[in-house]
N, C-alpha and C positions, 0 to 999 in steps of 0.2 A: 437587577441583576448580580450575580455572583461573579467577581472576576476570573477569570479564565489563567491558568499556569499550561506552559507549554513546552516541549523541547527548546530550548533557542541556543542559539550561538550565532558570535560579531563577530565582526570586523569590518575594518573601511575597505568597501569593494563598489565599485563601478558599473553598472546594469544600464540594460537596455530593453524592454519589451517589443519583442518580435512577435505579430502576429498573425497570422497562416488564416485566411481566408478560405472559406467553405461556404457554399451553397445547398440553405435547406428549402427546399423547395415547399414539402410538407411536413405537416405536424402530426409523422406518426409515431408510433410509438419504437422508439431504437435510434431517430432521426436527434442531430444534432442541436442542441440548445440556440437561438438565433440572437440571444439575449447574453451570454456568456461569451467575454473577450470577442476576438472576431468570427462572426459564424460562429461560433459556438468552439471554438479551438485557441488557446494560450501557450506559445514557447517564448521562455524567457533565457536571457543571453549573459551570463553574470562575465564575459570574458575570461571565462576558464573552465575547465571540465567541469561538471558536476552533476554526479549521481543520485538521484532520488533512490529514493528504497521503501521509504513506507509513507504513510499517509492519513490524517483525521479532519474529519469534520467538526467544527461549533458548532456549539447551541446558536451563537450568531448568525450561523451561514458561512462563516470564513473558514478557509482553508490550511493546517497547516501539512506542510512535507517537511519527511525527515530528507537527510542527504548528505555526502560523502564531498568536501571539496578539496580540491585536488592543488596541491605547492601553497600550504598557507605559512602563516610564519610560526605555529606551531608543533605541526608533524608532516610530513607528508599529504598525508590527507586525513582532514579533520571532520569532525562533526557540525553538525550546525540544523536549526530551523528554517523556513522561507512560508511566513505567512502570504496569504492569497484573499485580496474579500469576496466577496459572496458577486461580484460582477467577472473575477479572472485576473483582476488590478491589483501589482501589489500591495501590499498595507504600511503605507509609511509612519502607523505608530507604532507598528512592533520593530524592536534592536534599532539595526543600522537602514532603514529603509527596505525593510520586509524581511532580513534578516537578523537570526541575532546570535548567540557569545557563540564562540569554538569551542565545542570539547571535543579532548585524545586523550586515549587509555596507551596508545604506544605512539610511537617516535612515527609511524607508517601507517598504518592500513585501521581506519575508525570507521565501520560502516553500521550504522545503525537500522533496525531490523524491524520493528514494532512502533506503533504507538497507543496510550490510551489515557482520556481523559480523565481527573480524576474529579470528585463533585465539587471539588475546592479549585476547580479548573487546574490544578496541576497534572502534566506530564510524564508519564514514563518511556523508553527505549533503549532496547536492549542493545570473540568467541571465547574462549573463557566467558560465563556469563557476565553481560556487562548490563546495566539501567541506570539513569542518568533522570533525575528530575528537576525541573526548573519552573521559575515563577513564571507570574506573567510579562514581567516585563523583559522577561528571555536569557536571566542572569540560572547561577544555581542555586537550587535551594539546599543549602548549608545543612538544613537539617535530618537529610537525606544518607544514610551510609557515610561515606569518609569525603565531606564536605560536597556533596552531590550527587555521589556518583556511587555503584555496588562489582567490584570485579568479581567472581566467584569461580571456579572450577564448576559446572555442572552440567549442563545439557548443550552448551555448545548457541550456536544463532538461536537465538530465540523470535520466531517470526507471527505468535501469535500473544496474546495477551488481557488478561479479563481481570478484574477486582472483585472483592465480594464486601458483604454488610459491615465485615471486621477491617476492609481496610485491608486486607491481604492482597497480593497479585502471584493471580496464577499465568507462569510465564511457559508455552508451550513450542517446544522443537518439530513442527509437524515439515515433515517431506514423506512425497509418494511412494519411496523406497519400502515405507512401512516401520520404521524404528525410531516412532512417535514416542518421546519424552515431554516428564512436566518436572516443574522445579519451583516451590512456593516460596514468596519473602513473606515478610512482617513488614506491617506497614513505615516500621524507622528502616529497610532495609536489608536485617539480617536471616538469614535462610530459614524458614518454619519449617522440622518435620519432626513428625510424620505430618502429611498436605490435609489439612483439615479445613474443605472450601466450604466458606457460609454460601447465604443466596446470592447468584452470580446477580450485581448492579450494572454492571458494565464491561466492554468487550474494546479492544483496539477497533478501530473502524479499517474495516478488511478485513475482518477475525474470519473465521469459517466456524468460531462456536457456536453455537446454536442454544436457546432455551435451556434444551433438556438435556446440555454437555456433550451432546453427539457433534463432532467435527468432521467438516470439508477439508479434506485437500486436493490439490490441483497439481497438474506438473504434464507430463510428455513422454509419448510413449513411440516406439518404431515400430511400421506399420509393418505386418509380416507378409514376404511375397513382394514388396515393395522398395528396393534400395534407395535412401534417401530422402522417404516419406516420412515423419514422425505425425502425429494426430494429439490435438490437447485431451487431456484424462481428467475426470472429475470423480472424485470416491466418496467416499462418508463412512465415518470412523466411529466404533461405541467409547465410552471412557476407558475400559482397558484395552484399545488400542486392537479389536476386534472390525473387518470388517460391518458394516452396518447391513444386514437380509436384507434390509426394504430398500434400500436404495440400488438403481439401478444405473450400476457405473458406465456413464457415460464415457465416451470416445468421437470426438469429432474435430472437422477441419473450421478455423474462423472464420475463412471464403471459402473457394470455388475448391470442390473436392480434385485435390490436384497431387505428385511429389514432389513437396513444399516443405518445411521442416512452422508446427505449429506450436508453440508451447503456451500452455496456460501457467500464471505466474503470481496471481493473485485472485484474490475469492472473497466476498460478503453475502450476505444474511439478508432478506429483505424479511419485513414485518407478517410479510404472509407466508415464507416460509421458502419462496423461491431463493434462487440463488444466482447469483451475477459473478462470471469468470471472466478475468480477462487475461493480454497475455501479445504474442505475436504471431505475425501467420508472416510467413517469407513470400516474396514477389519471384525468388530468384537469384536478385545480386545482394543480398546478403543472406547469412545462415539462420541468425538468430532474430529474424525480427524487422521487417521495413515499413511494417503496416500496425498500428494500433489493432487488435483484435478483442470485442467483446461477446457473451455469451450467454443467456437467460437461462436456465431448467427451470420446472416445474419441482417440488418437495420431494419427488418420485426419485430425479435425476433425468427425465425426458427433457429436450430441448421447446423452449415456451412458442410456438410457432407465431403468435402476436407481437413478436418482438424481433424487431429490422428484418432477416432475409431468413424466414425457417428457424429462428430462433439465434441468429447470431447476425454482428456487423462488424463492419472493419473500417476503418480510418487511416487517410495518410499524412504526415506532416510532411519530412524529410529525409531521406539517407535511411537511415538504420533505427525503427519506432518500435517502442513495445509500451505495453502495460504493465504495471509494476505495484499500483493500487488501486481499488475498488473503495469510493466510496458512494453513501443513498443517504440522498437527505431527505428530509420528513418529508418533501412533497413527491417521493417515489423520480424524482431527477435522478440520473447517476454522473458521478464525476471520477473519468477515469485519469490518473499519474500515472507520468512515466517520463520516460527519456526520448530521445533525440539526437543520433549523432548526421553533424552535418556533415559536405564534401572536405573542409578541414580536419575532421577528425574530430571537433571538439564534443562533450556531450552537454545537453541544456534540457532543463526541465520543459515538459509539456504537460499539459493537463489539455481536456476535451469536456465537455459536458450532455449528455443524453436527454430525451424526453422518455421518460419512464411509467408514462402510463396515457 
């Protein structure tokens, strides 16, 4: 097996693993997977606020989460990677107890937005558009850019990544409001212009980039005539940034229809073309997501009635919860990665795995 390289940041951290139990009475599509964590759920407390923002699934079944650690020795917020084994436990062989080397591009905010795994195992993450490449042991790859990092004024946050057969990196700033932008980097980290995308061989897990280069964008919109009610939205665009006329723009709530805030924040494409959207559903106690929200849509944009409750499912941890990245395993099971805010205000990393078929 080839070695894997991933976005990594390290520091001496003390952490504890907290698992939230959940019942999984029926092995139905959309149910929590009882073999993952405790009843399908994992919550990791690092003793400080940690803000997860992206994730990828390695071929060996490990899950890598990119996150910002608050209050580090090198910056007010530093970028790092956390790796979990297939059963949901932290990987002790990665970095320091599962946490990689810290990286910072400013003295203040350093938030990763996307990850993509190269064939040699190296991983990239990206305002000023930023990329960083890491070796398998979590150290920065000094052959990429300036000491392992690239910082350019280009498209701002890059939240979708794709790699082509020539080793070039396509970064997309895809937001629902319609100002999608793209920039391409050469294998050494320099900007490639004009863009010359070859055959797409890999995309970031949680990317909405399809094999035909159309891409899916998710978000939220206010419900007309219902003050305070926001619904999740899923739309698809062609490579020239125009709406795909064959796609039924989906608008829905993750939970029951009510005057709540439902926001989709992550997307992934299954091999059969079905779309997984993740986000949060407000129960009334918080504004942006008190439960994990997950939905599965058919390739035409309609909700998949065979998944969960009419195409959607919600999962509670504690406090304000929301899905920030969605990963699809080769067996079809789905890992949702997100954040949990506890009663003290601290933010932890949370994962849940669902049966996909």
